[in-house]
FIMIMAR-162458 format. One record per residue: residue in one letter; x, z, y of N, C-alpha, C in turn; residue number from 1. Coordinates in steps of 0.1 Angstrom, whole numbers. Layout:
// FIMIMAR-162458
MIFI;a;X;Z;Y;X;Z;Y;X;Z;Y;NUM
...
This chain:
// FIMIMAR-162458
MIFI;m;9;434;-216;5;427;-201;14;419;-196;1
MIFI;e;25;430;-196;37;425;-191;46;412;-195;2
MIFI;t;41;412;-206;46;400;-214;43;385;-209;3
MIFI;i;27;388;-209;22;378;-203;25;374;-191;4
MIFI;s;25;386;-181;27;383;-164;41;375;-165;5
MIFI;a;48;382;-173;66;373;-171;66;359;-175;6
MIFI;t;54;357;-185;56;343;-192;50;331;-178;7
MIFI;a;39;337;-174;28;332;-163;38;328;-151;8
MIFI;s;46;335;-150;55;334;-137;65;328;-138;9
MIFI;k;68;318;-148;82;312;-149;81;296;-145;10
MIFI;s;65;295;-140;66;280;-135;56;280;-121;11
MIFI;i;57;273;-109;46;279;-100;39;261;-99;12
MIFI;r;26;258;-96;22;244;-92;24;243;-79;13
MIFI;h;25;228;-73;27;224;-60;11;227;-59;14
MIFI;p;11;234;-44;-2;232;-38;-4;224;-28;15
MIFI;g;-9;212;-38;-12;203;-30;-22;192;-38;16
MIFI;p;-32;182;-32;-39;179;-40;-34;167;-54;17
MIFI;p;-46;162;-62;-38;158;-72;-35;140;-68;18
MIFI;l;-21;137;-69;-16;124;-66;-26;112;-69;19
MIFI;w;-33;114;-82;-41;101;-85;-50;100;-81;20
MIFI;l;-57;111;-76;-70;104;-68;-70;98;-52;21
MIFI;p;-58;98;-47;-58;89;-35;-51;75;-36;22
MIFI;a;-45;75;-49;-40;60;-54;-49;51;-59;23
MIFI;i;-58;57;-66;-73;55;-72;-78;46;-63;24
MIFI;m;-82;55;-53;-90;53;-41;-84;42;-33;25
MIFI;f;-73;43;-28;-65;31;-23;-69;18;-30;26
MIFI;m;-65;19;-42;-68;4;-48;-82;0;-49;27
MIFI;l;-96;9;-51;-108;6;-51;-109;-1;-40;28
MIFI;t;-104;7;-25;-110;4;-12;-104;-11;-6;29
MIFI;f;-91;-8;-12;-84;-21;-7;-90;-32;-17;30
MIFI;n;-93;-36;-29;-96;-45;-37;-111;-46;-33;31
MIFI;t;-120;-38;-29;-134;-37;-27;-131;-48;-13;32
MIFI;g;-123;-46;-2;-123;-55;6;-119;-68;4;33
MIFI;l;-109;-67;-3;-107;-85;-12;-118;-93;-14;34
MIFI;y;-129;-86;-24;-137;-95;-30;-145;-104;-22;35
MIFI;f;-149;-96;-10;-162;-103;0;-154;-113;7;36
MIFI;v;-135;-119;9;-134;-126;12;-125;-138;-1;37
MIFI;t;-129;-134;-9;-122;-144;-19;-136;-150;-27;38
MIFI;s;-134;-164;-38;-141;-173;-41;-151;-161;-48;39
MIFI;f;-148;-151;-54;-157;-138;-59;-168;-138;-52;40
MIFI;g;-168;-137;-39;-177;-132;-25;-181;-143;-22;41
MIFI;g;-178;-159;-24;-183;-172;-21;-174;-177;-9;42
MIFI;a;-179;-192;-8;-174;-201;-4;-179;-204;10;43
MIFI;p;-163;-210;19;-155;-212;18;-147;-196;18;44
MIFI;y;-135;-191;11;-124;-180;8;-117;-183;19;45
MIFI;f;-107;-164;18;-100;-164;30;-85;-172;27;46
MIFI;p;-83;-183;37;-74;-198;39;-60;-187;35;47
MIFI;g;-49;-195;31;-36;-192;28;-28;-196;40;48
MIFI;p;-19;-191;45;-10;-197;57;-6;-208;54;49
MIFI;w;-6;-217;45;-3;-227;42;-18;-238;52;50
MIFI;a;-26;-233;49;-34;-240;56;-39;-244;67;51
MIFI;t;-49;-255;73;-44;-262;83;-52;-254;94;52
MIFI;p;-50;-256;111;-58;-246;114;-76;-253;116;53
MIFI;e;-77;-261;113;-91;-265;110;-96;-257;98;54
MIFI;v;-90;-257;87;-95;-250;78;-94;-236;80;55
MIFI;i;-84;-229;87;-88;-212;91;-97;-212;98;56
MIFI;q;-97;-220;112;-110;-213;121;-126;-217;112;57
MIFI;k;-128;-227;107;-136;-226;99;-142;-218;86;58
MIFI;f;-134;-216;80;-135;-195;76;-141;-191;85;59
MIFI;f;-133;-186;94;-137;-175;104;-152;-176;110;60
MIFI;m;-152;-191;112;-167;-192;119;-178;-189;109;61
MIFI;a;-173;-193;97;-189;-195;83;-192;-180;76;62
MIFI;r;-180;-170;80;-180;-159;72;-177;-148;78;63
MIFI;p;-182;-144;91;-176;-132;97;-182;-119;94;64
MIFI;s;-194;-117;85;-194;-107;79;-187;-106;66;65
MIFI;a;-185;-115;58;-172;-114;48;-158;-108;55;66
MIFI;v;-157;-114;68;-144;-105;74;-145;-93;75;67
MIFI;m;-157;-90;82;-158;-82;87;-161;-65;79;68
MIFI;l;-168;-70;65;-168;-60;55;-153;-54;50;69
MIFI;c;-148;-69;45;-130;-67;45;-123;-62;53;70
MIFI;a;-122;-62;65;-117;-50;76;-119;-32;73;71
MIFI;f;-135;-34;72;-138;-21;75;-135;-17;60;72
MIFI;f;-132;-19;48;-130;-18;33;-113;-10;34;73
MIFI;q;-109;-20;40;-91;-23;40;-88;-13;54;74
MIFI;f;-94;-12;63;-90;2;73;-93;13;66;75
MIFI;g;-101;14;59;-103;29;50;-93;32;39;76
MIFI;s;-89;18;30;-79;23;23;-67;31;26;77
MIFI;a;-66;30;43;-52;30;46;-50;47;46;78
MIFI;i;-63;56;45;-67;67;46;-59;71;34;79
MIFI;p;-64;69;23;-61;76;6;-45;72;6;80
MIFI;l;-41;60;10;-27;56;10;-17;68;17;81
MIFI;g;-22;70;30;-16;80;41;-13;97;31;82
MIFI;l;-26;99;26;-25;109;16;-18;109;8;83
MIFI;f;-15;100;0;-7;96;-11;5;99;-7;84
MIFI;t;9;91;2;24;92;11;33;107;5;85
MIFI;v;20;115;20;27;128;24;29;137;15;86
MIFI;s;11;135;9;13;142;-7;26;144;-19;87
MIFI;a;31;128;-19;37;129;-29;53;129;-23;88
MIFI;v;53;131;-12;67;133;-6;68;150;-8;89
MIFI;s;57;158;-3;55;170;-2;59;176;-17;90
MIFI;q;52;170;-27;54;169;-43;68;171;-44;91
MIFI;m;76;159;-44;90;157;-48;101;166;-39;92
MIFI;r;100;170;-28;106;182;-18;103;196;-25;93
MIFI;f;90;196;-30;88;211;-37;96;210;-51;94
MIFI;l;100;200;-57;104;198;-70;122;200;-70;95
MIFI;g;124;199;-56;139;200;-51;145;187;-49;96
MIFI;a;137;177;-47;146;165;-42;143;165;-27;97
MIFI;k;153;170;-19;154;172;-8;165;165;-2;98
MIFI;v;165;150;-2;172;142;-2;169;127;8;99
MIFI;a;177;121;13;175;112;22;159;103;14;100
MIFI;g;163;96;3;150;91;-3;134;94;2;101
MIFI;t;133;107;-1;120;113;5;113;108;14;102
MIFI;y;125;110;27;121;107;40;122;92;43;103
MIFI;i;125;84;37;127;71;35;111;66;30;104
MIFI;a;106;69;16;95;70;12;84;74;21;105
MIFI;l;85;85;28;74;90;41;75;79;53;106
MIFI;f;87;75;58;85;63;67;80;50;61;107
MIFI;g;87;46;50;76;34;44;62;35;45;108
MIFI;g;57;50;38;47;47;39;34;48;49;109
MIFI;i;41;55;59;33;57;71;33;41;77;110
MIFI;i;46;36;76;44;24;82;36;9;77;111
MIFI;t;36;16;62;23;6;60;10;11;58;112
MIFI;v;8;21;61;-1;24;68;-9;19;82;113
MIFI;v;1;24;88;-3;17;102;-4;2;105;114
MIFI;n;4;-7;96;1;-20;93;-10;-23;89;115
MIFI;i;-16;-18;79;-27;-20;70;-34;-21;82;116
MIFI;m;-40;-9;89;-50;-8;104;-48;-18;115;117
MIFI;a;-36;-25;113;-34;-31;127;-41;-44;122;118
MIFI;s;-33;-49;108;-39;-59;107;-56;-60;104;119
MIFI;t;-60;-50;99;-76;-47;98;-85;-50;108;120
MIFI;m;-75;-44;122;-85;-43;137;-81;-58;143;121
MIFI;v;-70;-67;138;-69;-82;142;-80;-91;137;122
MIFI;m;-85;-87;123;-96;-95;114;-106;-88;120;123
MIFI;w;-110;-75;121;-122;-75;128;-126;-82;142;124
MIFI;a;-112;-79;149;-116;-87;165;-119;-98;164;125
MIFI;m;-116;-105;154;-122;-122;153;-133;-123;147;126
MIFI;t;-142;-114;143;-155;-113;137;-163;-120;150;127
MIFI;h;-162;-115;163;-166;-113;175;-173;-126;176;128
MIFI;p;-183;-128;184;-188;-138;188;-182;-147;197;129
MIFI;g;-177;-159;195;-171;-166;206;-155;-169;203;130
MIFI;v;-149;-160;193;-137;-160;194;-134;-170;183;131
MIFI;a;-139;-171;173;-134;-183;160;-138;-196;168;132
MIFI;n;-145;-197;182;-147;-210;188;-132;-217;193;133
MIFI;d;-128;-208;192;-112;-212;204;-101;-212;188;134
MIFI;i;-98;-224;191;-91;-227;172;-77;-223;178;135
MIFI;t;-75;-222;192;-57;-219;194;-55;-202;190;136
MIFI;l;-69;-197;198;-70;-182;198;-71;-174;184;137
MIFI;t;-80;-184;175;-85;-178;161;-68;-182;152;138
MIFI;n;-62;-192;152;-49;-192;147;-37;-181;148;139
MIFI;a;-38;-178;160;-27;-169;168;-34;-156;162;140
MIFI;l;-44;-153;160;-49;-138;155;-49;-141;140;141
MIFI;y;-47;-150;134;-45;-153;119;-34;-148;115;142
MIFI;f;-23;-152;124;-10;-153;116;-5;-139;123;143
MIFI;l;-13;-132;132;-8;-123;138;-10;-111;125;144
MIFI;q;-25;-110;123;-30;-105;112;-22;-105;97;145
MIFI;f;-17;-119;98;-11;-122;85;0;-112;79;146
MIFI;g;11;-113;93;19;-106;94;21;-92;94;147
MIFI;f;9;-86;103;9;-71;97;2;-68;82;148
MIFI;g;-5;-74;77;-8;-73;66;0;-82;52;149
MIFI;g;13;-88;54;14;-98;43;31;-88;46;150
MIFI;v;41;-94;51;54;-90;50;52;-74;59;151
MIFI;g;44;-74;65;41;-61;75;36;-49;61;152
MIFI;f;31;-51;53;29;-44;40;37;-40;30;153
MIFI;s;42;-55;25;51;-52;15;65;-48;18;154
MIFI;v;70;-50;28;82;-44;31;87;-31;34;155
MIFI;p;74;-21;40;73;-8;39;69;-2;29;156
MIFI;m;66;-10;20;53;-4;7;70;-6;0;157
MIFI;g;75;-13;0;89;-14;-10;98;-3;-7;158
MIFI;l;101;2;4;105;15;11;101;31;4;159
MIFI;l;86;28;3;82;39;-1;80;42;-19;160
MIFI;m;84;28;-26;83;30;-39;98;35;-40;161
MIFI;a;105;31;-41;123;26;-37;122;42;-37;162
MIFI;g;116;51;-24;121;62;-16;118;75;-29;163
MIFI;i;107;70;-34;106;81;-48;107;75;-59;164
MIFI;s;110;65;-62;115;58;-79;132;69;-76;165
MIFI;i;137;62;-69;151;64;-70;156;81;-74;166
MIFI;p;150;86;-62;158;102;-67;147;108;-78;167
MIFI;a;135;104;-83;127;108;-95;137;102;-106;168
MIFI;l;143;92;-106;148;85;-116;162;96;-120;169
MIFI;i;170;100;-107;180;104;-109;177;121;-114;170
MIFI;m;168;124;-111;163;141;-116;153;147;-121;171
MIFI;k;148;133;-130;138;132;-141;126;137;-138;172
MIFI;l;123;134;-128;110;140;-123;94;128;-130;173
MIFI;l;102;113;-132;92;107;-140;97;101;-152;174
MIFI;p;93;95;-159;97;88;-171;104;79;-165;175
MIFI;k;115;71;-173;129;65;-169;118;50;-164;176
MIFI;w;112;49;-173;104;33;-167;96;33;-159;177
MIFI;i;87;45;-154;82;42;-144;92;42;-127;178
MIFI;c;100;48;-132;110;46;-119;117;33;-118;179
MIFI;i;124;25;-131;130;15;-132;119;6;-123;180
MIFI;f;102;4;-129;90;-3;-126;92;-1;-110;181
MIFI;g;90;13;-103;89;13;-92;103;6;-81;182
MIFI;i;117;8;-86;128;1;-79;126;-13;-80;183
MIFI;i;120;-19;-94;121;-33;-92;109;-41;-83;184
MIFI;l;98;-28;-80;87;-35;-72;92;-34;-58;185
MIFI;g;102;-21;-56;105;-15;-40;120;-29;-39;186
MIFI;v;124;-34;-44;138;-43;-43;126;-57;-38;187
MIFI;f;115;-66;-46;107;-76;-42;101;-75;-28;188
MIFI;g;94;-59;-27;90;-55;-14;99;-60;-5;189
MIFI;l;115;-53;-3;122;-60;6;126;-70;9;190
MIFI;i;130;-79;0;133;-92;2;119;-101;4;191
MIFI;s;109;-96;3;94;-104;6;100;-106;25;192
MIFI;w;104;-98;28;112;-100;44;114;-116;46;193
MIFI;f;124;-124;38;123;-136;41;114;-146;44;194
MIFI;d;98;-143;37;87;-150;39;86;-151;53;195
MIFI;l;94;-147;64;90;-151;77;100;-161;83;196
MIFI;i;107;-164;75;117;-177;75;117;-188;65;197
MIFI;f;114;-183;51;111;-190;43;100;-186;36;198
MIFI;p;86;-199;37;76;-197;28;75;-197;14;199
MIFI;q;83;-204;9;86;-201;-4;87;-187;-10;200
MIFI;a;90;-174;-1;92;-162;-7;80;-157;-5;201
MIFI;l;70;-165;-2;52;-157;0;49;-150;-14;202
MIFI;f;52;-156;-28;49;-148;-37;54;-136;-42;203
MIFI;l;63;-132;-31;67;-117;-32;58;-107;-28;204
MIFI;i;48;-108;-22;40;-103;-15;30;-97;-22;205
MIFI;p;20;-111;-30;12;-100;-39;20;-94;-50;206
MIFI;l;35;-98;-53;37;-95;-65;45;-79;-63;207
MIFI;t;45;-76;-49;49;-64;-46;35;-52;-45;208
MIFI;r;22;-61;-39;12;-53;-35;4;-48;-51;209
MIFI;f;2;-60;-57;-8;-55;-69;-2;-48;-82;210
MIFI;p;6;-50;-87;16;-41;-94;21;-27;-87;211
MIFI;g;21;-29;-74;22;-15;-66;9;-5;-68;212
MIFI;f;-1;-9;-70;-11;-2;-72;-15;6;-85;213
MIFI;i;-6;-2;-93;-6;4;-108;8;15;-109;214
MIFI;w;15;10;-100;28;20;-101;27;34;-95;215
MIFI;m;14;31;-83;9;44;-76;3;53;-89;216
MIFI;i;-7;49;-93;-16;55;-97;-8;64;-113;217
MIFI;l;0;52;-116;14;59;-129;20;69;-123;218
MIFI;v;23;71;-108;31;83;-106;20;96;-101;219
MIFI;g;7;88;-99;0;103;-96;-6;112;-108;220
MIFI;f;-5;103;-118;-7;113;-131;6;118;-137;221
MIFI;m;18;112;-135;29;115;-144;40;123;-137;222
MIFI;l;39;122;-123;49;129;-116;47;146;-118;223
MIFI;k;60;152;-122;55;165;-128;51;173;-112;224
MIFI;d;45;187;-114;37;194;-103;41;207;-104;225
MIFI;r;50;211;-112;51;223;-115;70;224;-115;226
MIFI;k;74;237;-108;90;238;-110;90;253;-114;227
MIFI;k;100;252;-124;105;270;-128;109;278;-118;228
MIFI;l;104;288;-119;110;299;-113;124;305;-117;229
MIFI;l;136;307;-107;150;311;-106;144;329;-114;230
C-alpha cells in the first residue's frame, strides 16, 4: 500500500476544466453565427469591406434577422474563448511557465473577447428598425464592427497564440509542430494590423481566425495537465 501511495503522489493534475471543451465550443458557436450571414444561409450574404455603400445598406435592410442570429451566436462564442484563455494560462503557470508570455497570452485573449463582444453589439444595433435606412450611419457602423471583429480579433488573437506557443516550445509542454503552428499563426495575426492602411493584407485576418480554431483544439487536447512533484 505504501508503494502504491508513493507512486500515485509523483504527479498532480491541474485543477481546472479540460481545455478542449471551450475550444470546441468557441469554434462551433462562432461558425454557427457565420452560417446565417454567408451564402449557406441565403442571399444576399454579408458584404466585404470592398463593397459599395449601397450594397452594404441593401444587405442590412434585407436580412436583419440573419444578422441578429449571427450577433447572438458570436457574442456567445466570446464566453468559451475567455474560459479557454484563463484556463490555458492557469495551466501553463501550473506547469511552471511563470514567464511574461503567459501574461501576454492572457492580455491577447481577453482583448479578443472584448472585441468580439463589441463587434457583435454593433452588429446587433444595426438590426433595429430604421437604422439601415440611413446609408451613412449603416456604413459607419459596418466599418466599426468590421474593425472590432477583423483586425480587432486577429491582432490580439495572435498575441494569445504566440504567448502560449513560445513558452510551450521552450518548456516542451506541447509537441513542437503545434508550437510552430501557433507561432506562425501568431505572426499572421500581428501583421494583419497592416490591413488598417493596406487593404491587400485583409487575407491575414481569416488566415489567423480559421486555422486558429484548429490550433486551440489541438492545444486543448495536447497541453500537459500534470506536473511532477519534487
